PDB file of N, H, CA, C and O in Angstrom:
ATOM      1  N   UNK A   1    -135.365-107.643 158.123  1.00  0.00           N
ATOM      2  CA  UNK A   1    -135.053-109.013 158.168  1.00  0.00           C
ATOM      3  C   UNK A   1    -135.284-109.583 159.557  1.00  0.00           C
ATOM      4  O   UNK A   1    -135.079-108.936 160.584  1.00  0.00           O
ATOM      5  N   UNK A   2    -135.697-110.758 159.526  1.00  0.00           N
ATOM      6  H   UNK A   2    -135.864-111.283 158.691  1.00  0.00           H
ATOM      7  CA  UNK A   2    -136.016-111.511 160.787  1.00  0.00           C
ATOM      8  C   UNK A   2    -134.690-111.891 161.467  1.00  0.00           C
ATOM      9  O   UNK A   2    -133.689-112.175 160.810  1.00  0.00           O
ATOM     10  N   UNK A   3    -134.725-111.883 162.818  1.00  0.00           N
ATOM     11  H   UNK A   3    -135.539-111.652 163.352  1.00  0.00           H
ATOM     12  CA  UNK A   3    -133.544-112.248 163.583  1.00  0.00           C
ATOM     13  C   UNK A   3    -133.135-113.680 163.364  1.00  0.00           C
ATOM     14  O   UNK A   3    -131.943-113.986 163.366  1.00  0.00           O
ATOM     15  N   UNK A   4    -134.108-114.584 163.173  1.00  0.00           N
ATOM     16  H   UNK A   4    -135.076-114.336 163.172  1.00  0.00           H
ATOM     17  CA  UNK A   4    -133.764-115.980 162.888  1.00  0.00           C
ATOM     18  C   UNK A   4    -133.095-116.161 161.572  1.00  0.00           C
ATOM     19  O   UNK A   4    -132.190-116.986 161.449  1.00  0.00           O
ATOM     20  N   UNK A   5    -133.519-115.392 160.544  1.00  0.00           N
ATOM     21  H   UNK A   5    -134.254-114.722 160.644  1.00  0.00           H
ATOM     22  CA  UNK A   5    -132.883-115.456 159.257  1.00  0.00           C
ATOM     23  C   UNK A   5    -131.400-114.923 159.286  1.00  0.00           C
ATOM     24  O   UNK A   5    -130.521-115.454 158.607  1.00  0.00           O
ATOM     25  N   UNK A   6    -131.187-113.925 160.047  1.00  0.00           N
ATOM     26  H   UNK A   6    -131.901-113.493 160.599  1.00  0.00           H
ATOM     27  CA  UNK A   6    -129.825-113.387 160.237  1.00  0.00           C
ATOM     28  C   UNK A   6    -128.926-114.396 160.860  1.00  0.00           C
ATOM     29  O   UNK A   6    -127.788-114.573 160.426  1.00  0.00           O
ATOM     30  N   UNK A   7    -129.438-115.098 161.923  1.00  0.00           N
ATOM     31  H   UNK A   7    -130.362-114.954 162.275  1.00  0.00           H
ATOM     32  CA  UNK A   7    -128.698-116.100 162.564  1.00  0.00           C
ATOM     33  C   UNK A   7    -128.355-117.292 161.658  1.00  0.00           C
ATOM     34  O   UNK A   7    -127.241-117.814 161.689  1.00  0.00           O
ATOM     35  N   UNK A   8    -129.325-117.701 160.865  1.00  0.00           N
ATOM     36  H   UNK A   8    -130.230-117.276 160.839  1.00  0.00           H
ATOM     37  CA  UNK A   8    -129.199-118.839 159.930  1.00  0.00           C
ATOM     38  C   UNK A   8    -128.126-118.475 158.853  1.00  0.00           C
ATOM     39  O   UNK A   8    -127.298-119.304 158.475  1.00  0.00           O
ATOM     40  N   UNK A   9    -128.178-117.206 158.380  1.00  0.00           N
ATOM     41  H   UNK A   9    -128.851-116.533 158.687  1.00  0.00           H
ATOM     42  CA  UNK A   9    -127.181-116.800 157.342  1.00  0.00           C
ATOM     43  C   UNK A   9    -125.774-116.804 157.949  1.00  0.00           C
ATOM     44  O   UNK A   9    -124.829-117.265 157.310  1.00  0.00           O
ATOM     45  N   UNK A  10    -125.623-116.278 159.217  1.00  0.00           N
ATOM     46  H   UNK A  10    -126.390-115.903 159.736  1.00  0.00           H
ATOM     47  CA  UNK A  10    -124.351-116.231 159.831  1.00  0.00           C
ATOM     48  C   UNK A  10    -123.828-117.723 160.053  1.00  0.00           C
ATOM     49  O   UNK A  10    -122.662-118.019 159.793  1.00  0.00           O
ATOM     50  N   UNK A  11    -124.690-118.589 160.515  1.00  0.00           N
ATOM     51  H   UNK A  11    -125.638-118.349 160.726  1.00  0.00           H
ATOM     52  CA  UNK A  11    -124.291-119.985 160.721  1.00  0.00           C
ATOM     53  C   UNK A  11    -123.890-120.612 159.412  1.00  0.00           C
ATOM     54  O   UNK A  11    -122.908-121.353 159.378  1.00  0.00           O
ATOM     55  N   UNK A  12    -124.625-120.347 158.290  1.00  0.00           N
ATOM     56  H   UNK A  12    -125.423-119.746 158.318  1.00  0.00           H
ATOM     57  CA  UNK A  12    -124.362-120.957 156.980  1.00  0.00           C
ATOM     58  C   UNK A  12    -123.012-120.420 156.463  1.00  0.00           C
ATOM     59  O   UNK A  12    -122.207-121.182 155.928  1.00  0.00           O
ATOM     60  N   UNK A  13    -122.773-119.135 156.621  1.00  0.00           N
ATOM     61  H   UNK A  13    -123.427-118.516 157.056  1.00  0.00           H
ATOM     62  CA  UNK A  13    -121.491-118.571 156.127  1.00  0.00           C
ATOM     63  C   UNK A  13    -120.336-119.159 156.941  1.00  0.00           C
ATOM     64  O   UNK A  13    -119.263-119.434 156.405  1.00  0.00           O
ATOM     65  N   UNK A  14    -120.567-119.344 158.226  1.00  0.00           N
ATOM     66  H   UNK A  14    -121.438-119.120 158.662  1.00  0.00           H
ATOM     67  CA  UNK A  14    -119.484-119.917 159.109  1.00  0.00           C
ATOM     68  C   UNK A  14    -119.211-121.405 158.709  1.00  0.00           C
ATOM     69  O   UNK A  14    -118.062-121.848 158.719  1.00  0.00           O
ATOM     70  N   UNK A  15    -120.261-122.147 158.365  1.00  0.00           N
ATOM     71  H   UNK A  15    -121.194-121.787 158.357  1.00  0.00           H
ATOM     72  CA  UNK A  15    -120.090-123.502 157.858  1.00  0.00           C
ATOM     73  C   UNK A  15    -119.365-123.521 156.522  1.00  0.00           C
ATOM     74  O   UNK A  15    -118.535-124.400 156.287  1.00  0.00           O
ATOM     75  N   UNK A  16    -119.653-122.594 155.662  1.00  0.00           N
ATOM     76  H   UNK A  16    -120.327-121.881 155.853  1.00  0.00           H
ATOM     77  CA  UNK A  16    -118.979-122.506 154.364  1.00  0.00           C
ATOM     78  C   UNK A  16    -117.518-122.235 154.559  1.00  0.00           C
ATOM     79  O   UNK A  16    -116.659-122.857 153.933  1.00  0.00           O
ATOM     80  N   UNK A  17    -117.248-121.310 155.427  1.00  0.00           N
ATOM     81  H   UNK A  17    -117.945-120.806 155.936  1.00  0.00           H
ATOM     82  CA  UNK A  17    -115.845-120.947 155.755  1.00  0.00           C
ATOM     83  C   UNK A  17    -115.102-122.148 156.285  1.00  0.00           C
ATOM     84  O   UNK A  17    -113.986-122.442 155.857  1.00  0.00           O
ATOM     85  N   UNK A  18    -115.750-122.870 157.258  1.00  0.00           N
ATOM     86  H   UNK A  18    -116.656-122.631 157.606  1.00  0.00           H
ATOM     87  CA  UNK A  18    -115.099-124.002 157.828  1.00  0.00           C
ATOM     88  C   UNK A  18    -114.838-125.137 156.806  1.00  0.00           C
ATOM     89  O   UNK A  18    -113.764-125.741 156.809  1.00  0.00           O
ATOM     90  N   UNK A  19    -115.803-125.412 155.958  1.00  0.00           N
ATOM     91  H   UNK A  19    -116.675-124.922 155.956  1.00  0.00           H
ATOM     92  CA  UNK A  19    -115.594-126.459 154.979  1.00  0.00           C
ATOM     93  C   UNK A  19    -114.553-126.029 153.954  1.00  0.00           C
ATOM     94  O   UNK A  19    -113.737-126.858 153.550  1.00  0.00           O
ATOM     95  N   UNK A  20    -114.542-124.827 153.534  1.00  0.00           N
ATOM     96  H   UNK A  20    -115.204-124.154 153.862  1.00  0.00           H
ATOM     97  CA  UNK A  20    -113.546-124.301 152.602  1.00  0.00           C
ATOM     98  C   UNK A  20    -112.111-124.401 153.217  1.00  0.00           C
ATOM     99  O   UNK A  20    -111.146-124.741 152.533  1.00  0.00           O
ATOM    100  N   UNK A  21    -112.027-124.103 154.480  1.00  0.00           N
ATOM    101  H   UNK A  21    -112.811-123.827 155.035  1.00  0.00           H
ATOM    102  CA  UNK A  21    -110.762-124.192 155.154  1.00  0.00           C
ATOM    103  C   UNK A  21    -110.242-125.641 155.246  1.00  0.00           C
ATOM    104  O   UNK A  21    -109.049-125.887 155.069  1.00  0.00           O
ATOM    105  N   UNK A  22    -111.160-126.608 155.529  1.00  0.00           N
ATOM    106  H   UNK A  22    -112.129-126.408 155.673  1.00  0.00           H
ATOM    107  CA  UNK A  22    -110.885-127.990 155.590  1.00  0.00           C
ATOM    108  C   UNK A  22    -110.334-128.524 154.223  1.00  0.00           C
ATOM    109  O   UNK A  22    -109.345-129.254 154.168  1.00  0.00           O
ATOM    110  N   UNK A  23    -111.037-128.114 153.128  1.00  0.00           N
ATOM    111  H   UNK A  23    -111.841-127.521 153.173  1.00  0.00           H
ATOM    112  CA  UNK A  23    -110.663-128.560 151.820  1.00  0.00           C
ATOM    113  C   UNK A  23    -109.344-127.921 151.432  1.00  0.00           C
ATOM    114  O   UNK A  23    -108.505-128.627 150.873  1.00  0.00           O
ATOM    115  N   UNK A  24    -109.093-126.662 151.676  1.00  0.00           N
ATOM    116  H   UNK A  24    -109.775-126.088 152.130  1.00  0.00           H
ATOM    117  CA  UNK A  24    -107.841-126.007 151.387  1.00  0.00           C
ATOM    118  C   UNK A  24    -106.714-126.635 152.121  1.00  0.00           C
ATOM    119  O   UNK A  24    -105.664-126.860 151.518  1.00  0.00           O
ATOM    120  N   UNK A  25    -106.852-126.943 153.414  1.00  0.00           N
ATOM    121  H   UNK A  25    -107.705-126.761 153.904  1.00  0.00           H
ATOM    122  CA  UNK A  25    -105.791-127.523 154.172  1.00  0.00           C
ATOM    123  C   UNK A  25    -105.508-128.971 153.721  1.00  0.00           C
ATOM    124  O   UNK A  25    -104.366-129.424 153.801  1.00  0.00           O
ATOM    125  N   UNK A  26    -106.486-129.664 153.272  1.00  0.00           N
ATOM    126  H   UNK A  26    -107.413-129.296 153.208  1.00  0.00           H
ATOM    127  CA  UNK A  26    -106.270-131.039 152.831  1.00  0.00           C
ATOM    128  C   UNK A  26    -105.502-131.087 151.499  1.00  0.00           C
ATOM    129  O   UNK A  26    -104.721-132.003 151.245  1.00  0.00           O
ATOM    130  N   UNK A  27    -105.749-130.081 150.668  1.00  0.00           N
ATOM    131  H   UNK A  27    -106.383-129.337 150.874  1.00  0.00           H
ATOM    132  CA  UNK A  27    -105.116-130.048 149.360  1.00  0.00           C
ATOM    133  C   UNK A  27    -103.697-129.389 149.355  1.00  0.00           C
ATOM    134  O   UNK A  27    -102.882-129.606 148.459  1.00  0.00           O
ATOM    135  N   UNK A  28    -103.474-128.603 150.380  1.00  0.00           N
ATOM    136  H   UNK A  28    -104.136-128.428 151.108  1.00  0.00           H
ATOM    137  CA  UNK A  28    -102.176-127.919 150.526  1.00  0.00           C
ATOM    138  C   UNK A  28    -101.079-128.838 150.852  1.00  0.00           C
ATOM    139  O   UNK A  28    -101.195-129.627 151.789  1.00  0.00           O
ATOM    140  N   UNK A  29    -100.015-128.779 150.127  1.00  0.00           N
ATOM    141  H   UNK A  29     -99.920-128.138 149.366  1.00  0.00           H
ATOM    142  CA  UNK A  29     -98.890-129.684 150.351  1.00  0.00           C
ATOM    143  C   UNK A  29     -98.125-129.224 151.584  1.00  0.00           C
ATOM    144  O   UNK A  29     -97.784-128.047 151.699  1.00  0.00           O
ATOM    145  N   UNK A  30     -97.857-130.131 152.495  1.00  0.00           N
ATOM    146  H   UNK A  30     -98.133-131.088 152.401  1.00  0.00           H
ATOM    147  CA  UNK A  30     -97.240-129.761 153.746  1.00  0.00           C
ATOM    148  C   UNK A  30     -95.695-129.807 153.582  1.00  0.00           C
ATOM    149  O   UNK A  30     -95.004-128.959 154.147  1.00  0.00           O
ATOM    150  N   UNK A  31     -95.174-130.733 152.858  1.00  0.00           N
ATOM    151  H   UNK A  31     -95.735-131.421 152.400  1.00  0.00           H
ATOM    152  CA  UNK A  31     -93.749-130.726 152.606  1.00  0.00           C
ATOM    153  C   UNK A  31     -93.508-131.605 151.382  1.00  0.00           C
ATOM    154  O   UNK A  31     -94.346-132.428 151.013  1.00  0.00           O
ATOM    155  N   UNK A  32     -92.374-131.418 150.779  1.00  0.00           N
ATOM    156  H   UNK A  32     -91.693-130.750 151.079  1.00  0.00           H
ATOM    157  CA  UNK A  32     -92.077-132.223 149.561  1.00  0.00           C
ATOM    158  C   UNK A  32     -92.547-131.435 148.405  1.00  0.00           C
ATOM    159  O   UNK A  32     -92.625-130.207 148.460  1.00  0.00           O
ATOM    160  N   UNK A  33     -92.876-132.155 147.310  1.00  0.00           N
ATOM    161  H   UNK A  33     -92.813-133.152 147.265  1.00  0.00           H
ATOM    162  CA  UNK A  33     -93.328-131.568 146.026  1.00  0.00           C
ATOM    163  C   UNK A  33     -94.741-131.023 146.178  1.00  0.00           C
ATOM    164  O   UNK A  33     -95.435-131.289 147.159  1.00  0.00           O
ATOM    165  N   UNK A  34     -95.123-130.287 145.218  1.00  0.00           N
ATOM    166  H   UNK A  34     -94.559-130.071 144.421  1.00  0.00           H
ATOM    167  CA  UNK A  34     -96.466-129.673 145.252  1.00  0.00           C
ATOM    168  C   UNK A  34     -97.546-130.502 144.641  1.00  0.00           C
ATOM    169  O   UNK A  34     -98.656-130.009 144.440  1.00  0.00           O
ATOM    170  N   UNK A  35     -97.264-131.763 144.330  1.00  0.00           N
ATOM    171  H   UNK A  35     -96.362-132.163 144.492  1.00  0.00           H
ATOM    172  CA  UNK A  35     -98.338-132.601 143.673  1.00  0.00           C
ATOM    173  C   UNK A  35     -99.396-132.995 144.729  1.00  0.00           C
ATOM    174  O   UNK A  35    -100.556-133.202 144.370  1.00  0.00           O
ATOM    175  N   UNK A  36     -99.047-133.097 145.943  1.00  0.00           N
ATOM    176  H   UNK A  36     -98.105-132.929 146.235  1.00  0.00           H
ATOM    177  CA  UNK A  36    -100.031-133.417 147.026  1.00  0.00           C
ATOM    178  C   UNK A  36    -100.326-134.928 147.110  1.00  0.00           C
ATOM    179  O   UNK A  36    -101.315-135.315 147.732  1.00  0.00           O
ATOM    180  N   UNK A  37     -99.516-135.765 146.517  1.00  0.00           N
ATOM    181  H   UNK A  37     -98.712-135.450 146.012  1.00  0.00           H
ATOM    182  CA  UNK A  37     -99.830-137.180 146.538  1.00  0.00           C
ATOM    183  C   UNK A  37     -99.427-137.851 147.848  1.00  0.00           C
ATOM    184  O   UNK A  37     -99.959-138.905 148.195  1.00  0.00           O
ATOM    185  N   UNK A  38     -98.481-137.239 148.582  1.00  0.00           N
ATOM    186  H   UNK A  38     -98.049-136.382 148.300  1.00  0.00           H
ATOM    187  CA  UNK A  38     -98.113-137.749 149.881  1.00  0.00           C
ATOM    188  C   UNK A  38     -96.912-138.690 149.877  1.00  0.00           C
ATOM    189  O   UNK A  38     -96.390-139.008 150.945  1.00  0.00           O
ATOM    190  N   UNK A  39     -96.477-139.125 148.758  1.00  0.00           N
ATOM    191  H   UNK A  39     -96.901-138.867 147.890  1.00  0.00           H
ATOM    192  CA  UNK A  39     -95.333-140.006 148.755  1.00  0.00           C
ATOM    193  C   UNK A  39     -93.986-139.410 149.111  1.00  0.00           C
ATOM    194  O   UNK A  39     -93.044-140.139 149.423  1.00  0.00           O
ATOM    195  N   UNK A  40     -93.886-138.073 149.067  1.00  0.00           N
ATOM    196  H   UNK A  40     -94.651-137.481 148.814  1.00  0.00           H
ATOM    197  CA  UNK A  40     -92.599-137.452 149.437  1.00  0.00           C
ATOM    198  C   UNK A  40     -92.488-137.436 150.943  1.00  0.00           C
ATOM    199  O   UNK A  40     -91.352-137.373 151.414  1.00  0.00           O
ATOM    200  N   UNK A  41     -93.509-137.486 151.741  1.00  0.00           N
ATOM    201  H   UNK A  41     -94.431-137.537 151.358  1.00  0.00           H
ATOM    202  CA  UNK A  41     -93.374-137.464 153.182  1.00  0.00           C
ATOM    203  C   UNK A  41     -93.333-138.781 153.775  1.00  0.00           C
ATOM    204  O   UNK A  41     -93.341-138.818 155.005  1.00  0.00           O
ATOM    205  N   UNK A  42     -93.291-139.903 153.114  1.00  0.00           N
ATOM    206  H   UNK A  42     -93.284-139.873 152.115  1.00  0.00           H
ATOM    207  CA  UNK A  42     -93.258-141.220 153.636  1.00  0.00           C
ATOM    208  C   UNK A  42     -91.891-141.579 154.131  1.00  0.00           C
ATOM    209  O   UNK A  42     -90.901-141.331 153.441  1.00  0.00           O
ATOM    210  N   UNK A  43     -91.799-142.180 155.354  1.00  0.00           N
ATOM    211  H   UNK A  43     -92.602-142.381 155.914  1.00  0.00           H
ATOM    212  CA  UNK A  43     -90.533-142.599 155.870  1.00  0.00           C
ATOM    213  C   UNK A  43     -90.332-144.070 155.558  1.00  0.00           C
ATOM    214  O   UNK A  43     -90.980-144.917 156.173  1.00  0.00           O
ATOM    215  N   UNK A  44     -89.432-144.407 154.596  1.00  0.00           N
ATOM    216  H   UNK A  44     -88.906-143.719 154.096  1.00  0.00           H
ATOM    217  CA  UNK A  44     -89.173-145.728 154.152  1.00  0.00           C
ATOM    218  C   UNK A  44     -88.032-146.384 154.976  1.00  0.00           C
ATOM    219  O   UNK A  44     -87.623-147.497 154.646  1.00  0.00           O
ATOM    220  N   UNK A  45     -87.527-145.745 156.004  1.00  0.00           N
ATOM    221  H   UNK A  45     -87.859-144.841 156.272  1.00  0.00           H
ATOM    222  CA  UNK A  45     -86.308-146.301 156.663  1.00  0.00           C
ATOM    223  C   UNK A  45     -86.657-147.580 157.510  1.00  0.00           C
ATOM    224  O   UNK A  45     -85.776-148.384 157.813  1.00  0.00           O
ATOM    225  N   UNK A  46     -87.921-147.738 157.868  1.00  0.00           N
ATOM    226  H   UNK A  46     -88.637-147.085 157.621  1.00  0.00           H
ATOM    227  CA  UNK A  46     -88.304-148.901 158.692  1.00  0.00           C
ATOM    228  C   UNK A  46     -88.776-150.053 157.919  1.00  0.00           C
ATOM    229  O   UNK A  46     -89.086-151.093 158.501  1.00  0.00           O
ATOM    230  N   UNK A  47     -88.855-149.929 156.582  1.00  0.00           N
ATOM    231  H   UNK A  47     -88.604-149.085 156.110  1.00  0.00           H
ATOM    232  CA  UNK A  47     -89.324-151.052 155.771  1.00  0.00           C
ATOM    233  C   UNK A  47     -88.131-151.949 155.461  1.00  0.00           C
ATOM    234  O   UNK A  47     -87.061-151.483 155.070  1.00  0.00           O
ATOM    235  N   UNK A  48     -88.357-153.311 155.654  1.00  0.00           N
ATOM    236  H   UNK A  48     -89.227-153.689 155.971  1.00  0.00           H
ATOM    237  CA  UNK A  48     -87.355-154.325 155.415  1.00  0.00           C
ATOM    238  C   UNK A  48     -87.386-154.611 153.894  1.00  0.00           C
ATOM    239  O   UNK A  48     -88.386-155.104 153.370  1.00  0.00           O
ATOM    240  N   UNK A  49     -86.266-154.289 153.189  1.00  0.00           N
ATOM    241  H   UNK A  49     -85.455-153.888 153.614  1.00  0.00           H
ATOM    242  CA  UNK A  49     -86.193-154.515 151.763  1.00  0.00           C
ATOM    243  C   UNK A  49     -85.395-155.754 151.382  1.00  0.00           C
ATOM    244  O   UNK A  49     -85.161-155.986 150.196  1.00  0.00           O
ATOM    245  N   UNK A  50     -84.969-156.559 152.358  1.00  0.00           N
ATOM    246  H   UNK A  50     -85.158-156.371 153.321  1.00  0.00           H
ATOM    247  CA  UNK A  50     -84.195-157.786 152.056  1.00  0.00           C
ATOM    248  C   UNK A  50     -85.069-158.819 151.618  1.00  0.00           C
ATOM    249  O   UNK A  50     -86.125-159.049 152.207  1.00  0.00           O
ATOM    250  N   UNK A  51     -84.663-159.502 150.543  1.00  0.00           N
ATOM    251  H   UNK A  51     -83.805-159.314 150.064  1.00  0.00           H
ATOM    252  CA  UNK A  51     -85.431-160.609 149.909  1.00  0.00           C
ATOM    253  C   UNK A  51     -84.770-161.879 150.405  1.00  0.00           C
ATOM    254  O   UNK A  51     -83.542-161.933 150.466  1.00  0.00           O
ATOM    255  N   UNK A  52     -85.522-162.894 150.757  1.00  0.00           N
ATOM    256  H   UNK A  52     -86.520-162.851 150.706  1.00  0.00           H
ATOM    257  CA  UNK A  52     -85.051-164.203 151.182  1.00  0.00           C
ATOM    258  C   UNK A  52     -84.771-165.129 150.029  1.00  0.00           C
ATOM    259  O   UNK A  52     -84.365-166.272 150.239  1.00  0.00           O
TER     260      UNK A  52
END
């Protein structure tokens, strides 16, 4: 195998690993329920709910 081909394969596998890690971390729920919608982590304490 050519040295350039080996370097390209290593870089490609590294990029695949990086993209897979980004996708996994974005879909993984950080806190709250496991649906991943994000509404469990919202802080509603600063929202004014008084109607005039």
